[in-house]
N, C-alpha and C positions, 0 to 999 in steps of 0.2 A: 503493498501498500505505500503511496506516495505521500511524504508526512512534510505540512506545509507546518512552519516554527514562525508566527506572527510572535514579533517582538516589541514588549511593552512596557512601558515604568511610566513613574509619576506625573498625571496630569496630561497624556495623551489624548487627543482629540478625539470626539466619539464617533460624528461622520467616517473617519477615515479609517477607523475601529471596525467601525461592523460592515466597511463594503467584502474587507475579506474572510470576516467570520461566517455572512451569509454564502459567499461563494465556494466557500472551502468548507466549511466547520458544519455545515448539512448535511446529512447523506445522503446519495439521489444514486441508490442503487438503480434504476428505473432507466438514467443517462447512461451511467458507465458505470462496472463493477469490477474489481474495487472502483469506489471514489476516493475521495481522498480523507487525510487523517490531520486533521490541526490540532495544532497545537499552543496553546498560548503560554508563553514563555516569560520570564522575566527575569530583572538580577538577585530577585531575593522571594522565595517562592509565596502565594497567600495572595489573598485579595486588592488591587491593586489600584488606586482613586484614577479616576478619570473626567477629563473637563463634566461640567456641569452638576459636582458634588456626586455621581457617580460611581463605583466600583465595581472591579471586576473579579474576579477569580483565576491566579495564572496558578494552575496547578508545577505546570513544569518551569526547570529552572535553567537557565543557559547554557547547560553543558547541552539539553534536547536540540535546540538550536542550531546547534556546531554540526550533531549528527542528522539533519534536514535536511530531505533535498532540493526544499524551494524555503528560504529566509526572506521573509516579507516586513519590514519598517511600516508600519501604519502614516506615521507624524511625528515629527516632534514636537513636545509639550509648548517648548518656543524658537523662534528663529532668534540665535543668537545666544541662547541656554547652554549650561554645560549638559552635554551627553555621559551617561555613567557610562565611565572607562572598561565596565565591565562588557556593557553592548557592544561597544568600539572591540573591543579583542573577539567579541563572538563573531561580530562579522565579518573580521579578520579571518579566525580559524575556519567560519563554514568556508568562507571565498577559496580558501586555501584548499579544505576538503574535496571541492570540486560544483559544493551546493552554487543552487540558481538562487540569486541576491535581488530583490524588489524593493522598492521604495515608491510610499506614494504621498503626494505633494510637500510637506517639508521633510519627510523623512530622507531624504536625496542630501539632506544636511550629515546625517549620522552616517549616509554611505562616504559620501565628501571626505568626514574626519575619517575616517577611516582608511583610505588613502585606494579606494575600490575606484571610484569616479576619475583617479588622474591617468590625462591621455585617451578622454573617453566624451563623447558625446552625452550631457544627461539633461533634463529638464526638472522644474520644480514648478509650483504656481505660480503666475506671470509676474506675482508682488513682491516677489523673494526671488526673482530672477537675479537682478544686478548683484542682492547681496551674496549671495554664494558665488557669481560669477568673480565680484573682488575679494573674498574669502579664500576662496579657492581655484588660483589662476591657470591652475594644471586641467579645472575640465573645461571644456567645451560648452556653453551652455546657450542652450535652443530654449528660450522664453516661448515660442509660439505656438509649440504644437501639444497635443494630449498625452504623447509619452515617447521614453524613446526603449526600443529592444535592440540592446548590443550585445545582445548571448547571454553570454551570462551574469550578465547585469543590465537591471531594467530599474525607467524612473518612468512619474507620469507624474503628471500636475495637478492640479487642486483634487477635490473630494471628486466629485463625478466622472473626471478622468480615470481616480482610483478604481472606479467599476468597470473603466473600458479595460484597463490595464489586468483585473483580474479575469475577465474574460477569453481576454489576451492568450490569457497562459490556458487558462481552461482549452483554449481550439490549438493550441500551440500542442499539448496533451492530447486530446481527444479529437479534434477536427471541427470542422464547422458544423457539423450538425448537432452535433450534442452541448457545443458552444447557443450556437443561436435557443434550443431547446429549453438553453438552461435562462438565456437573455429574456426570451418570450415566458418563463416561469414567473423570472424576479421583474416582470413589465418593465426592462430597458430596452435603447435599440439594441440591436443582433452586432450591429459592429461600428461603430468608428474607428475610421481610420486614425493611427498613432499622428502619422503628417497633416492632419485636421488643425486650422487654429485655433487658439485655447481659446479665443473670443469671436464667438460668432456675428456678429450683429445684422444678421440676414439670416430667415429661413433656408436650408437648403431644396427644400422642398414646400408644398403646401397652396393649397388655391389663394394664400392673401399675398404672396408673393409676387407682384404682376412682372420681373422675368427671370430672374435668376433661378432660383428654387422651378418652376415646368420647365425650362432651358435644360436643366440638368435634367431630371425624369423622362424630358427629349430625347437626349441623348444616348441615354441609359437604357433605354428601348430600341435603339436604333445602330447597337455598337459592332452589330457585323458590318454595316454600309460606312465607306470611308466620311469624313468628319471634316471641317476644318473650322479655325478660329471665324473666319466670315460665314459659316451656316451656321453657327453657333449665336455669335449675334445678333446677327438677322434672326433669329427665332426669341428673342428676347429682345428685339426693338431698339438695340441702341448700336450704337459705333462700337467696329473690333478692339480697338484703345479701350472705350468702358469697359466694355464684357471685362476683357481683361485684366482691369482694375481693380471690378469688383469677384472676381470669381477668386483673385488673389487674397484679397481683405476677409474673405468667409472661408475660404481654406490654404489657404499656404499657399496655392500651387497657381502653377499658369496652367488654361487653356490644354495645351497638348501634354503638362504633365498629369492633369486629372485624369484626360480621355485614357492615359495609357496606364494608369491607377485601375480606375477603373475594368478597364479591359486585362488589366492580368487578373486583378480581385474575382472580375467573370468566369477564367479560366481558372481559378482553383476551385472555387465551388465546383464546376464540370469534372475539371479536374477529381474530387473528390463521390461528389455523389453521381458519376454516370461514369458506366466502360467506352464511352463517346472514343477512340480514335484523335490522337494529338490533332491529324490533320485537320480531322473532322473541328475535334474544338477551336484551332483557330480561326479557322473558317466565320466559325459562329461569333469570336468575339473579334473580329476588325483584322485580323492580323494577315489575314489572303495567305501565305505560304504557311510550315509547320517551321521552318527556317529560321524566318521571323518571328513568329513566337517564342520558339525557344530563346534567342538571342537575347529580347526583352526581358522576358521571364529569367534566365538566367542572373540578369544586372539588375532588375529587381529583386528578385527572392532570393538570390544567392546558392538557389539551387536547378536542375533544368526541372523541367516538367516532367517527366520520367521518372524520380528518385523524390519528386512531391508527392506522385500519384502514390511510391509503393509505399509511403509514410503514411498518407492521411484517407488515404480511399478507404469509403467505409461498405462498398456494394460487396453481396456474397461472390460474385464475378470471380472476385480480385482477392477474397480472402482464402478461397480455397484452390488456388494458384493456376487458375486460369489465364492466359495471357489475353491481352489485344494485339492489334497491330502495332504498336508503337513498343511493345516489348517491356511493359513496362510492370507487369505484374509477377508475384511468385511466392511461393510458400516457403523458402529457403531463408527466411530469416533477414533477408535483406533490408526490410523496408526498417525492421528496428537496427541495422547496422547504418542505414540513411538517416535517421532521426539527427545526429549527432550533427549532419552537415547542415540540418535547419534550423540551427540552436538561435540565428539572429536573421531567421527567413521573415520579413514583415507578413503579415496574413491580416 
């Protein structure tokens, strides 16, 4: 069973703590079995006072966190406050053992203090990004994104982005089908990409948005067709320059970057949920030839479509070892071997 250690100490904010507890602390055998085993860990065992005058039991010490497969720091009690030295030592030891380390909101400060973000790209709540950058100059702070997946170390922005990050971890471990089912159960969007801007001043879809939202839905419904910036701008009823500016403000991406990500995301869904050949998926997603999709897929996801499918496919045709035309299936354990290659793949 995959052990997820959530590290707490005095006055940890409630919402940031609640997100991993809801995702990993509730057994869901109907979604995946075994599910996760969540360990609430603290420097000293016993009830831990948290924000708003509440307290939570923390039956596990930090030694349990050191031995866990995933360690999550939900948030720091206060930015600039002292982080308990045993917490820093435990994070370093867990990472040295090969654990996956993640933070929510200001929990990034604990990871930075432990040196785990040195030379890495990371994020935190936009209000505290400048302080993280100035206090830890070896960290490449990106204040504009929801979360950053750097393989074995992941960071996220504010409280809601913590839910996105937790679902992202479930998606990496169990695939899109399970993550989407969990998202529906806890009534949150099934997927918000880490590259989306933290502050979105316009809805990305919905009839109340006169330009940007509907045109993105229009494009998603036509990913199999050639789409240009001029096409998008025309659908939005604005100039290409205005559309580009508005899209970047909402998503942090240019129109072509956004289109590429949407096509890759659709390809990932089809690779996971169907036995369609890569050639057909490439056409469905608007890449034309399979070679073009493979090139973009490797650049964005870090692995080939075949490796991705072996690792995340949910269909019985792939579990029983029968292969498709792309030769990507098999029951020889190759999916497990390839999982390590997907540690940093954005999904």
